[in-house]
Structure formats: structure tokens, C-alpha cells
ROMI-879789 format. One record per residue (C-alpha): residue number from 1; x, y, z. Coordinates in steps of 0.001 Angstrom, whole numbers, plus 500000, padded with zeros to 6 digits. Example, Ala and Ser with C-alpha at 12.3 -4.5 7.8 and 13.67 -1.06 7.14 Angstrom:
BEGIN
<pt pos="1" px="512300" py="495500" pz="507800"/>
<pt pos="2" px="513670" py="498940" pz="507140"/>
END
This chain:
BEGIN
<pt pos="1" px="424111" py="585837" pz="521529"/>
<pt pos="2" px="427277" py="584341" pz="520068"/>
<pt pos="3" px="427915" py="585388" pz="516546"/>
<pt pos="4" px="428130" py="582496" pz="513997"/>
<pt pos="5" px="430470" py="582251" pz="511041"/>
<pt pos="6" px="429043" py="582013" pz="507660"/>
<pt pos="7" px="428782" py="578429" pz="506388"/>
<pt pos="8" px="431162" py="579104" pz="503515"/>
<pt pos="9" px="433911" py="580372" pz="505819"/>
<pt pos="10" px="433476" py="577406" pz="508078"/>
<pt pos="11" px="434038" py="574985" pz="505216"/>
<pt pos="12" px="437138" py="576888" pz="504147"/>
<pt pos="13" px="438624" py="576721" pz="507659"/>
<pt pos="14" px="437853" py="572982" pz="507888"/>
<pt pos="15" px="439513" py="572343" pz="504527"/>
<pt pos="16" px="442658" py="574325" pz="505527"/>
<pt pos="17" px="442855" py="572382" pz="508860"/>
<pt pos="18" px="442619" py="569070" pz="507099"/>
<pt pos="19" px="445235" py="570081" pz="504676"/>
<pt pos="20" px="447602" py="571140" pz="507430"/>
<pt pos="21" px="447015" py="567901" pz="509302"/>
<pt pos="22" px="447571" py="565874" pz="506083"/>
<pt pos="23" px="450784" py="567766" pz="505304"/>
<pt pos="24" px="452014" py="567099" pz="508880"/>
<pt pos="25" px="451202" py="563435" pz="508422"/>
<pt pos="26" px="453085" py="563210" pz="505137"/>
<pt pos="27" px="456060" py="565030" pz="506667"/>
<pt pos="28" px="456059" py="562660" pz="509610"/>
<pt pos="29" px="455868" py="559597" pz="507276"/>
<pt pos="30" px="458772" py="560862" pz="505228"/>
<pt pos="31" px="460901" py="561400" pz="508315"/>
<pt pos="32" px="459938" py="557928" pz="509644"/>
<pt pos="33" px="460645" py="556273" pz="506252"/>
<pt pos="34" px="464002" py="558047" pz="505968"/>
<pt pos="35" px="465001" py="556809" pz="509449"/>
<pt pos="36" px="463850" py="553244" pz="508595"/>
<pt pos="37" px="465619" py="553352" pz="505268"/>
<pt pos="38" px="468773" py="554639" pz="507024"/>
<pt pos="39" px="468553" py="551878" pz="509596"/>
<pt pos="40" px="468020" py="549176" pz="506914"/>
<pt pos="41" px="470912" py="550599" pz="504860"/>
<pt pos="42" px="473153" py="550426" pz="507965"/>
<pt pos="43" px="472045" py="546845" pz="508578"/>
<pt pos="44" px="472543" py="545903" pz="504986"/>
<pt pos="45" px="476091" py="547343" pz="505028"/>
<pt pos="46" px="477081" py="544892" pz="507729"/>
<pt pos="47" px="477758" py="541508" pz="505998"/>
<pt pos="48" px="476356" py="538304" pz="507379"/>
<pt pos="49" px="478822" py="535489" pz="508024"/>
<pt pos="50" px="478623" py="531949" pz="509279"/>
<pt pos="51" px="481310" py="530666" pz="511638"/>
<pt pos="52" px="482882" py="527339" pz="512502"/>
<pt pos="53" px="485061" py="526340" pz="515424"/>
<pt pos="54" px="488343" py="524351" pz="515166"/>
<pt pos="55" px="488058" py="520685" pz="516244"/>
<pt pos="56" px="490468" py="518081" pz="517390"/>
<pt pos="57" px="491351" py="515546" pz="514708"/>
<pt pos="58" px="490257" py="511930" pz="514755"/>
<pt pos="59" px="492550" py="510027" pz="517267"/>
<pt pos="60" px="492666" py="507151" pz="514787"/>
<pt pos="61" px="494444" py="507468" pz="511403"/>
<pt pos="62" px="492930" py="505211" pz="508679"/>
<pt pos="63" px="494085" py="504647" pz="505112"/>
<pt pos="64" px="493146" py="502058" pz="502518"/>
<pt pos="65" px="495857" py="500937" pz="500051"/>
<pt pos="66" px="496248" py="498200" pz="497421"/>
<pt pos="67" px="498402" py="495243" pz="498308"/>
<pt pos="68" px="499732" py="491994" pz="496858"/>
<pt pos="69" px="499476" py="488614" pz="498574"/>
<pt pos="70" px="502499" py="486365" pz="498101"/>
<pt pos="71" px="503362" py="482898" pz="499326"/>
<pt pos="72" px="505445" py="482367" pz="502400"/>
<pt pos="73" px="507997" py="480541" pz="500218"/>
<pt pos="74" px="507854" py="480412" pz="496473"/>
<pt pos="75" px="510354" py="478363" pz="494455"/>
<pt pos="76" px="510711" py="478873" pz="490714"/>
<pt pos="77" px="512183" py="475594" pz="489467"/>
<pt pos="78" px="514445" py="475307" pz="486345"/>
<pt pos="79" px="516283" py="472438" pz="484844"/>
<pt pos="80" px="519998" py="471912" pz="485520"/>
<pt pos="81" px="520596" py="469591" pz="482561"/>
<pt pos="82" px="519684" py="469921" pz="478866"/>
<pt pos="83" px="517246" py="467291" pz="477546"/>
<pt pos="84" px="513683" py="466368" pz="476785"/>
<pt pos="85" px="510853" py="465964" pz="479203"/>
<pt pos="86" px="510210" py="462229" pz="479720"/>
<pt pos="87" px="507204" py="462611" pz="481927"/>
<pt pos="88" px="505634" py="465069" pz="484382"/>
<pt pos="89" px="503775" py="463853" pz="487461"/>
<pt pos="90" px="502274" py="466906" pz="489217"/>
<pt pos="91" px="499763" py="469270" pz="487660"/>
<pt pos="92" px="498444" py="472684" pz="488735"/>
<pt pos="93" px="497145" py="472807" pz="492311"/>
<pt pos="94" px="498773" py="469527" pz="493282"/>
<pt pos="95" px="499721" py="469229" pz="496966"/>
<pt pos="96" px="503354" py="468062" pz="497198"/>
<pt pos="97" px="505770" py="467088" pz="499941"/>
<pt pos="98" px="509468" py="467886" pz="500029"/>
<pt pos="99" px="511307" py="465467" pz="497643"/>
<pt pos="100" px="508197" py="464487" pz="495667"/>
<pt pos="101" px="509023" py="463900" pz="491989"/>
<pt pos="102" px="507535" py="466569" pz="489731"/>
<pt pos="103" px="508987" py="465433" pz="486400"/>
<pt pos="104" px="511789" py="463434" pz="484754"/>
<pt pos="105" px="514075" py="464598" pz="481966"/>
<pt pos="106" px="515596" py="462225" pz="479392"/>
<pt pos="107" px="519292" py="463089" pz="478643"/>
<pt pos="108" px="520911" py="460333" pz="476500"/>
<pt pos="109" px="524170" py="462218" pz="476119"/>
<pt pos="110" px="524501" py="462564" pz="479877"/>
<pt pos="111" px="523851" py="458859" pz="480338"/>
<pt pos="112" px="526748" py="458079" pz="477906"/>
<pt pos="113" px="529058" py="460556" pz="479630"/>
<pt pos="114" px="528263" py="459046" pz="483053"/>
<pt pos="115" px="528976" py="455527" pz="481741"/>
<pt pos="116" px="532270" py="456715" pz="480230"/>
<pt pos="117" px="533226" py="458365" pz="483571"/>
<pt pos="118" px="532552" py="455098" pz="485410"/>
<pt pos="119" px="534615" py="453142" pz="482817"/>
<pt pos="120" px="537509" py="455643" pz="483190"/>
<pt pos="121" px="537313" py="455204" pz="486977"/>
<pt pos="122" px="537521" py="451418" pz="486701"/>
<pt pos="123" px="540481" py="451733" pz="484257"/>
<pt pos="124" px="542251" py="454121" pz="486563"/>
<pt pos="125" px="541556" py="451896" pz="489535"/>
<pt pos="126" px="543371" py="449010" pz="487722"/>
<pt pos="127" px="546318" py="451240" pz="486795"/>
<pt pos="128" px="546643" py="452365" pz="490437"/>
<pt pos="129" px="546596" py="448791" pz="491728"/>
<pt pos="130" px="549427" py="447871" pz="489254"/>
<pt pos="131" px="551490" py="450928" pz="490242"/>
<pt pos="132" px="550916" py="450123" pz="493954"/>
<pt pos="133" px="552046" py="446510" pz="493505"/>
<pt pos="134" px="555143" py="447610" pz="491532"/>
<pt pos="135" px="556130" py="450214" pz="494186"/>
<pt pos="136" px="555706" py="447697" pz="496983"/>
<pt pos="137" px="557919" py="445138" pz="495168"/>
<pt pos="138" px="560671" py="447710" pz="494541"/>
<pt pos="139" px="560570" py="448833" pz="498114"/>
<pt pos="140" px="560952" py="445179" pz="499261"/>
<pt pos="141" px="564091" py="444824" pz="497146"/>
<pt pos="142" px="565754" py="447931" pz="498574"/>
<pt pos="143" px="567597" py="446049" pz="501288"/>
<pt pos="144" px="569089" py="443552" pz="498848"/>
<pt pos="145" px="570164" py="446312" pz="496442"/>
<pt pos="146" px="568644" py="444296" pz="493564"/>
<pt pos="147" px="567212" py="447594" pz="492117"/>
<pt pos="148" px="568637" py="451063" pz="492112"/>
<pt pos="149" px="567257" py="453868" pz="494297"/>
<pt pos="150" px="566330" py="455713" pz="491145"/>
<pt pos="151" px="563997" py="452855" pz="489999"/>
<pt pos="152" px="562442" py="452771" pz="493521"/>
<pt pos="153" px="561827" py="456459" pz="493448"/>
<pt pos="154" px="560243" py="456254" pz="489985"/>
<pt pos="155" px="557996" py="453351" pz="491088"/>
<pt pos="156" px="556835" py="455229" pz="494203"/>
<pt pos="157" px="556205" py="458398" pz="492126"/>
<pt pos="158" px="554196" py="456425" pz="489589"/>
<pt pos="159" px="552062" py="454970" pz="492434"/>
<pt pos="160" px="551355" py="458463" pz="493827"/>
<pt pos="161" px="550577" py="459754" pz="490315"/>
<pt pos="162" px="548137" py="456976" pz="489609"/>
<pt pos="163" px="546513" py="457492" pz="493057"/>
<pt pos="164" px="545908" py="461152" pz="492208"/>
<pt pos="165" px="544466" py="460200" pz="488832"/>
<pt pos="166" px="542212" py="457666" pz="490572"/>
<pt pos="167" px="540912" py="460364" pz="492921"/>
<pt pos="168" px="540318" py="462640" pz="489930"/>
<pt pos="169" px="538409" py="459894" pz="488113"/>
<pt pos="170" px="536261" py="459267" pz="491272"/>
<pt pos="171" px="535414" py="462976" pz="491513"/>
<pt pos="172" px="534511" py="462981" pz="487826"/>
<pt pos="173" px="532101" py="460072" pz="488502"/>
<pt pos="174" px="530620" py="462022" pz="491450"/>
<pt pos="175" px="530090" py="465071" pz="489172"/>
<pt pos="176" px="528175" py="463065" pz="486614"/>
<pt pos="177" px="526301" py="461258" pz="489326"/>
<pt pos="178" px="525078" py="464649" pz="490574"/>
<pt pos="179" px="524088" py="465658" pz="487077"/>
<pt pos="180" px="522159" py="462457" pz="486747"/>
<pt pos="181" px="520243" py="463458" pz="489870"/>
<pt pos="182" px="519123" py="466589" pz="488065"/>
<pt pos="183" px="517286" py="464449" pz="485505"/>
<pt pos="184" px="514646" py="464140" pz="488255"/>
<pt pos="185" px="512819" py="467396" pz="489143"/>
<pt pos="186" px="511668" py="467332" pz="492819"/>
<pt pos="187" px="509783" py="469682" pz="495100"/>
<pt pos="188" px="512088" py="471616" pz="497461"/>
<pt pos="189" px="509491" py="471791" pz="500296"/>
<pt pos="190" px="505914" py="470995" pz="501190"/>
<pt pos="191" px="503521" py="473164" pz="499166"/>
<pt pos="192" px="501271" py="473533" pz="496163"/>
<pt pos="193" px="502163" py="473550" pz="492464"/>
<pt pos="194" px="500998" py="476911" pz="491180"/>
<pt pos="195" px="502672" py="476700" pz="487764"/>
<pt pos="196" px="503505" py="473877" pz="485348"/>
<pt pos="197" px="505042" py="475083" pz="482106"/>
<pt pos="198" px="506187" py="471777" pz="480503"/>
<pt pos="199" px="504721" py="468959" pz="478520"/>
<pt pos="200" px="506117" py="465580" pz="477466"/>
<pt pos="201" px="508803" py="466084" pz="474782"/>
<pt pos="202" px="509581" py="469693" pz="475558"/>
<pt pos="203" px="513277" py="470658" pz="475358"/>
<pt pos="204" px="514573" py="472139" pz="478636"/>
<pt pos="205" px="517871" py="473437" pz="479967"/>
<pt pos="206" px="519041" py="475701" pz="482760"/>
<pt pos="207" px="517144" py="478583" pz="481164"/>
<pt pos="208" px="513885" py="476662" pz="481585"/>
<pt pos="209" px="511529" py="475321" pz="479031"/>
<pt pos="210" px="512750" py="476624" pz="475650"/>
<pt pos="211" px="510259" py="474720" pz="473473"/>
<pt pos="212" px="509372" py="478333" pz="472518"/>
<pt pos="213" px="512862" py="479751" pz="472029"/>
<pt pos="214" px="511526" py="483320" pz="472140"/>
<pt pos="215" px="510004" py="482997" pz="475580"/>
<pt pos="216" px="511875" py="480544" pz="477816"/>
<pt pos="217" px="509973" py="479801" pz="481044"/>
<pt pos="218" px="510477" py="477917" pz="484283"/>
<pt pos="219" px="509397" py="474289" pz="484605"/>
<pt pos="220" px="507394" py="474517" pz="487816"/>
<pt pos="221" px="506597" py="476994" pz="490621"/>
<pt pos="222" px="505934" py="475557" pz="494073"/>
<pt pos="223" px="504514" py="477723" pz="496825"/>
<pt pos="224" px="504205" py="477221" pz="500564"/>
<pt pos="225" px="500897" py="478799" pz="501520"/>
<pt pos="226" px="500263" py="477829" pz="505147"/>
<pt pos="227" px="501150" py="481464" pz="505871"/>
<pt pos="228" px="501169" py="484341" pz="503403"/>
<pt pos="229" px="503151" py="487497" pz="502994"/>
<pt pos="230" px="501357" py="490788" pz="502183"/>
<pt pos="231" px="503280" py="493569" pz="500500"/>
<pt pos="232" px="501891" py="497149" pz="500599"/>
<pt pos="233" px="503441" py="500311" pz="499132"/>
<pt pos="234" px="502739" py="503005" pz="501777"/>
<pt pos="235" px="503047" py="506712" pz="500880"/>
<pt pos="236" px="505744" py="508470" pz="502780"/>
<pt pos="237" px="503276" py="510701" pz="504682"/>
<pt pos="238" px="501802" py="507635" pz="506358"/>
<pt pos="239" px="505082" py="505817" pz="506955"/>
<pt pos="240" px="504995" py="506793" pz="510631"/>
<pt pos="241" px="502050" py="504408" pz="511095"/>
<pt pos="242" px="504235" py="501398" pz="510397"/>
<pt pos="243" px="505435" py="500007" pz="513688"/>
<pt pos="244" px="505492" py="496756" pz="515668"/>
<pt pos="245" px="502061" py="495583" pz="516755"/>
<pt pos="246" px="500224" py="497250" pz="513858"/>
<pt pos="247" px="497446" py="495164" pz="512252"/>
<pt pos="248" px="495547" py="495645" pz="509041"/>
<pt pos="249" px="492197" py="494458" pz="507681"/>
<pt pos="250" px="492492" py="492713" pz="504323"/>
<pt pos="251" px="489912" py="491876" pz="501717"/>
<pt pos="252" px="490450" py="489973" pz="498483"/>
<pt pos="253" px="488308" py="489752" pz="495358"/>
<pt pos="254" px="487619" py="486070" pz="495839"/>
<pt pos="255" px="486020" py="486652" pz="499297"/>
<pt pos="256" px="484591" py="490166" pz="499283"/>
<pt pos="257" px="482570" py="489557" pz="502511"/>
<pt pos="258" px="485472" py="488080" pz="504516"/>
<pt pos="259" px="488127" py="490079" pz="506349"/>
<pt pos="260" px="491560" py="488727" pz="506986"/>
<pt pos="261" px="493902" py="490087" pz="509735"/>
<pt pos="262" px="497451" py="490871" pz="508706"/>
<pt pos="263" px="500194" py="491482" pz="511226"/>
<pt pos="264" px="503024" py="493933" pz="510534"/>
<pt pos="265" px="506338" py="492149" pz="510015"/>
<pt pos="266" px="508913" py="494670" pz="508612"/>
<pt pos="267" px="509523" py="497483" pz="506118"/>
<pt pos="268" px="512106" py="498287" pz="503534"/>
<pt pos="269" px="513399" py="501367" pz="505316"/>
<pt pos="270" px="513934" py="503067" pz="502013"/>
<pt pos="271" px="511658" py="504998" pz="499606"/>
<pt pos="272" px="510984" py="504201" pz="495993"/>
<pt pos="273" px="512481" py="507017" pz="494017"/>
<pt pos="274" px="509652" py="507092" pz="491463"/>
<pt pos="275" px="506572" py="506664" pz="493695"/>
<pt pos="276" px="507992" py="507975" pz="497061"/>
<pt pos="277" px="506524" py="504973" pz="498834"/>
<pt pos="278" px="507987" py="502512" pz="501286"/>
<pt pos="279" px="507266" py="498750" pz="501038"/>
<pt pos="280" px="505717" py="497258" pz="504185"/>
<pt pos="281" px="505470" py="493508" pz="504770"/>
<pt pos="282" px="502672" py="491871" pz="506728"/>
<pt pos="283" px="501900" py="488201" pz="507500"/>
<pt pos="284" px="498557" py="486421" pz="507230"/>
<pt pos="285" px="497710" py="483058" pz="508677"/>
<pt pos="286" px="496297" py="480843" pz="505908"/>
<pt pos="287" px="495734" py="477508" pz="507618"/>
<pt pos="288" px="492603" py="476819" pz="505541"/>
<pt pos="289" px="494616" py="477752" pz="502419"/>
<pt pos="290" px="491916" py="479894" pz="500905"/>
<pt pos="291" px="494340" py="482722" pz="500066"/>
<pt pos="292" px="496250" py="482292" pz="496793"/>
<pt pos="293" px="499652" py="483767" pz="495818"/>
<pt pos="294" px="499376" py="486815" pz="493590"/>
<pt pos="295" px="495964" py="487888" pz="494928"/>
<pt pos="296" px="495105" py="491581" pz="494751"/>
<pt pos="297" px="494125" py="492891" pz="498193"/>
<pt pos="298" px="492554" py="496010" pz="499687"/>
<pt pos="299" px="494461" py="496814" pz="502854"/>
<pt pos="300" px="492999" py="499095" pz="505523"/>
<pt pos="301" px="495482" py="500425" pz="508038"/>
<pt pos="302" px="494161" py="501957" pz="511246"/>
<pt pos="303" px="496474" py="503212" pz="513956"/>
<pt pos="304" px="496109" py="505472" pz="517004"/>
<pt pos="305" px="497928" py="508793" pz="516657"/>
<pt pos="306" px="498734" py="511571" pz="519086"/>
<pt pos="307" px="498427" py="515006" pz="517477"/>
<pt pos="308" px="498522" py="518439" pz="519048"/>
<pt pos="309" px="496618" py="519756" pz="515998"/>
<pt pos="310" px="493255" py="521263" pz="515139"/>
<pt pos="311" px="491155" py="520802" pz="512011"/>
<pt pos="312" px="489127" py="523380" pz="510079"/>
<pt pos="313" px="487196" py="523209" pz="506809"/>
<pt pos="314" px="489298" py="523943" pz="503748"/>
<pt pos="315" px="486542" py="526413" pz="502703"/>
<pt pos="316" px="487634" py="528749" pz="505508"/>
<pt pos="317" px="491130" py="529444" pz="504205"/>
<pt pos="318" px="492117" py="532889" pz="502937"/>
<pt pos="319" px="495067" py="533308" pz="500531"/>
<pt pos="320" px="496647" py="536698" pz="499930"/>
<pt pos="321" px="500001" py="538414" pz="499922"/>
<pt pos="322" px="500350" py="537701" pz="503693"/>
<pt pos="323" px="500178" py="533947" pz="503125"/>
<pt pos="324" px="497630" py="531448" pz="504356"/>
<pt pos="325" px="495209" py="532955" pz="506904"/>
<pt pos="326" px="491780" py="532520" pz="508411"/>
<pt pos="327" px="489228" py="535277" pz="509173"/>
<pt pos="328" px="488116" py="535138" pz="512788"/>
<pt pos="329" px="485237" py="537029" pz="514473"/>
<pt pos="330" px="486110" py="538820" pz="517732"/>
<pt pos="331" px="483801" py="539153" pz="520748"/>
<pt pos="332" px="482553" py="542532" pz="519441"/>
<pt pos="333" px="481795" py="540880" pz="516010"/>
<pt pos="334" px="484705" py="542403" pz="514133"/>
<pt pos="335" px="486986" py="540624" pz="511601"/>
<pt pos="336" px="490505" py="539713" pz="512628"/>
<pt pos="337" px="492828" py="537806" pz="510314"/>
<pt pos="338" px="495163" py="535182" pz="511765"/>
<pt pos="339" px="498061" py="533526" pz="509863"/>
<pt pos="340" px="498111" py="529746" pz="510192"/>
<pt pos="341" px="500429" py="526779" pz="509442"/>
<pt pos="342" px="498896" py="524068" pz="507365"/>
<pt pos="343" px="500146" py="520619" pz="508451"/>
<pt pos="344" px="498147" py="518332" pz="506137"/>
<pt pos="345" px="495201" py="518546" pz="503693"/>
<pt pos="346" px="492752" py="515592" pz="504007"/>
<pt pos="347" px="489905" py="515920" pz="501475"/>
<pt pos="348" px="487814" py="518933" pz="502669"/>
<pt pos="349" px="489534" py="519202" pz="506075"/>
<pt pos="350" px="492749" py="521013" pz="506885"/>
<pt pos="351" px="495052" py="520068" pz="509730"/>
<pt pos="352" px="496398" py="523275" pz="511287"/>
<pt pos="353" px="499730" py="523177" pz="513110"/>
<pt pos="354" px="499415" py="526534" pz="514834"/>
<pt pos="355" px="497617" py="529901" pz="514525"/>
<pt pos="356" px="494166" py="529023" pz="515893"/>
<pt pos="357" px="492622" py="527748" pz="519128"/>
<pt pos="358" px="489557" py="525789" pz="520027"/>
<pt pos="359" px="487556" py="528861" pz="521078"/>
<pt pos="360" px="488104" py="530810" pz="517846"/>
<pt pos="361" px="485124" py="531654" pz="515643"/>
<pt pos="362" px="486386" py="531221" pz="512043"/>
<pt pos="363" px="484409" py="532571" pz="509091"/>
<pt pos="364" px="483389" py="529837" pz="506728"/>
<pt pos="365" px="483541" py="530782" pz="503013"/>
<pt pos="366" px="484793" py="534313" pz="503754"/>
<pt pos="367" px="484071" py="536991" pz="501112"/>
<pt pos="368" px="486989" py="538590" pz="499329"/>
<pt pos="369" px="485660" py="541976" pz="500330"/>
<pt pos="370" px="486181" py="541390" pz="504107"/>
<pt pos="371" px="488872" py="543595" pz="505610"/>
<pt pos="372" px="490568" py="543732" pz="508964"/>
<pt pos="373" px="488259" py="545326" pz="511546"/>
<pt pos="374" px="485010" py="545057" pz="509508"/>
<pt pos="375" px="481839" py="544757" pz="511490"/>
<pt pos="376" px="479981" py="541525" pz="510679"/>
<pt pos="377" px="476849" py="539803" pz="511825"/>
<pt pos="378" px="477035" py="536102" pz="512756"/>
<pt pos="379" px="474145" py="534023" pz="511406"/>
<pt pos="380" px="473263" py="530399" pz="511101"/>
<pt pos="381" px="474144" py="529028" pz="507662"/>
<pt pos="382" px="471268" py="528238" pz="505363"/>
<pt pos="383" px="470424" py="524510" pz="505300"/>
<pt pos="384" px="471925" py="522918" pz="502189"/>
<pt pos="385" px="470797" py="519891" pz="500240"/>
<pt pos="386" px="472897" py="517473" pz="502295"/>
<pt pos="387" px="471798" py="518939" pz="505601"/>
<pt pos="388" px="468103" py="518803" pz="504516"/>
<pt pos="389" px="468561" py="515084" pz="503594"/>
<pt pos="390" px="470015" py="514372" pz="507027"/>
<pt pos="391" px="467253" py="516334" pz="508745"/>
<pt pos="392" px="464557" py="514381" pz="506854"/>
<pt pos="393" px="466150" py="511074" pz="507834"/>
<pt pos="394" px="466345" py="512128" pz="511483"/>
<pt pos="395" px="462739" py="513290" pz="511414"/>
<pt pos="396" px="461586" py="510079" pz="509816"/>
<pt pos="397" px="463326" py="508066" pz="512520"/>
<pt pos="398" px="461641" py="510133" pz="515234"/>
<pt pos="399" px="458245" py="510040" pz="513529"/>
<pt pos="400" px="457955" py="506696" pz="511617"/>
<pt pos="401" px="454234" py="507348" pz="510857"/>
<pt pos="402" px="454990" py="510603" pz="509099"/>
<pt pos="403" px="457672" py="508917" pz="506954"/>
<pt pos="404" px="454961" py="506489" pz="505628"/>
END
């Protein structure tokens, strides 16, 4: 017969066994938790980074600049004689031909001077005729010795003197005749009157209309608008775009939905010292005459460019005592800093001259705590507000029923 333990001892042994098992379990759990905590701590010590790759820049360079539309020819007309406006004949917007009368000026003093010049000319003509007759008679008497050689010489000299005075009087008449022509203001070419600054009775002279003595102004401005000139001040960094064959899209405030094409003509080949810009001139056909001189224009220049450059986000730059750098991630996910040369900053994009290649993985928004050789973990960046909006639009296009 097998001896049996007392019930009390059996309970005691069972309790001790359970306690030992429980303590072993607790010990195992602590070891497992410590290992897990150690593993999580190691993982947490490795920073997460998002990376971007350098990209080739846009092969087209585009810039929008303000411009000014001017007439092909624009004549600012002033008076050449002093007097009062007798009448004007062409108003704002009038179509004119070369030689059309724009206005007439009344100059009584000039009329009197012209009449006096003509009278002096007639008087001098009579004196010349008398001197010529006298000289001819004296020369005819030379062979008979009826008059002395001295008298003949004097008569011939008088004739020559009166002839010179006659020519002077004739030129004086021509001068006043030309001034009389200035009493009539005419158009220098075919075009449109874009300014009329005179009224009947205004006093004008070669400074313009001085009815208001403090602000003299021109009488008329006539513009030829079958073709227009467009002037644009281009920043020096974009001056290389200006070359033969370049075209520009132009919009004006009067026609916001219409685009005009401007062709490059020339440039000033010198920079403005204050603005550091160069003036470029374009031409625009205006056969329908809808463009007006002085119009403000928005000019969009687009030109193909050849660049051996790469672009990266400006948020990937690192500035320290070593200069401008980027933090790259190596194949074994370690940080390596590379110095770069910045060629141009365009909004949130940087053109890099050298220092990076297409295959580089560049840390975007690098932390200031990153050091050379640090181990990192590459992760996908969290979707931002803008990206979520784009994703929603794409999803709505793919599933139009869901978007409703």
C-alpha cells in the first residue's frame, strides 16, 4: 500500500509550486519587457527622415513682367510762331492724313512783317534795276572815253552791291513766307490725334500752349498706331532670354480675355543703374487699331533654356559654418553632408550648380540635431493639407458617384 500525504501537507506543496511557477512567470515577463523596451528605445533613438531626389529644371523659362505700349510713331506738335489760335479742326481720336490741317494760328504782327519784307524786296528790285541800267550805260561809253574809268568802276560796284541787297531782300521774304506757313498746324504723317490741348483764342508759341503760363503744353499729339512698340524692363537675371526670334504673350486691361503676340525687336544693351534692368523693345501688329498708346500691359516671356542643373526644395538646405549643404542618406541609411553651389532661388525651389546628382536621397526638412554618420530611418512623409486636397480631387475624379 502506498502511503498518502496528509491533506494539509498536500495543500502546502501545491501552494509552494504555484508560487514558484508564478515567480518564474513574473521573472520571464520582466526579462521580456526589458528586451522589448530596449528594442523600442533603440528604434526610437534612430530618427525618421523623409527624402527627396534632385530633379531636372523646367526646360522652359517663363517670367511675367509689366510693360508699356507705345505708338509706332508719336509726334508731339508745338507752335513755331507766337499768336492766338484762330480755329482748330481735329479733335481727340480723329483719323488724319499727312498734311491735314489741325489748326490755324492768327499772328497779325507776322502778317505785317511779311508785308514789309515784300515791300522792301520790291524797293530793292527797283534800285537794282536802276543800278544795272547805269552800269550798262557807263560801260557803253568806255570806248568813247566820255566817262572816266573811276566812274565806270563805281557804277559797276553799285550794281553788284544792289544785286547783293536784292538777294538778301529775297531771302528775307522767303524767311517770312516760311514763318507764315507755321500759322497752319498740320499732321506730319497718317495717324490718330491722341491729344488736343488748345482752344480758340489760346495764346501759343514755340513752348506750346501757354494759356496757363505755369503749365505750358503741346498743341497736339499725333500717333501712328498700325503697329505698336512694347517696352519692357527685364531684370538682369533674365536678360539672357532676350534674343532674336523671341515672342511674348501680351494682355491689356481693355481686353483681358485677348492675347496679343509681340515679337522681339531690340534691347538697350545697358542696365538702369537704379533698377538693374534692361529695356527690351517688342513690336505688335495693330491692324485693327484696338491697342492704344500708353496702355499698361502684362507681358509673359517664355523661352527654351539649356541648363546642366538640378533643382531641390529650399526646405532641404542646411546652413552652418561649412557653408550651404544638404544632408543625404547613404545606402546603409546613414547621414552624409554634401556642400552645394546655389545657382538661383525660384520661390520654394533651388537651382543647384554642383554638389548633388540625380540618384541622391536628400533629407527634406533636416533636423538640426543630425550629425555626420548618424543612422536614420527613411519614411514616407505624412500627408499634408495640400496633398490631402489633391488626393480628394483625384479620388472624386475616379469615383464620381462617391463625390456626390
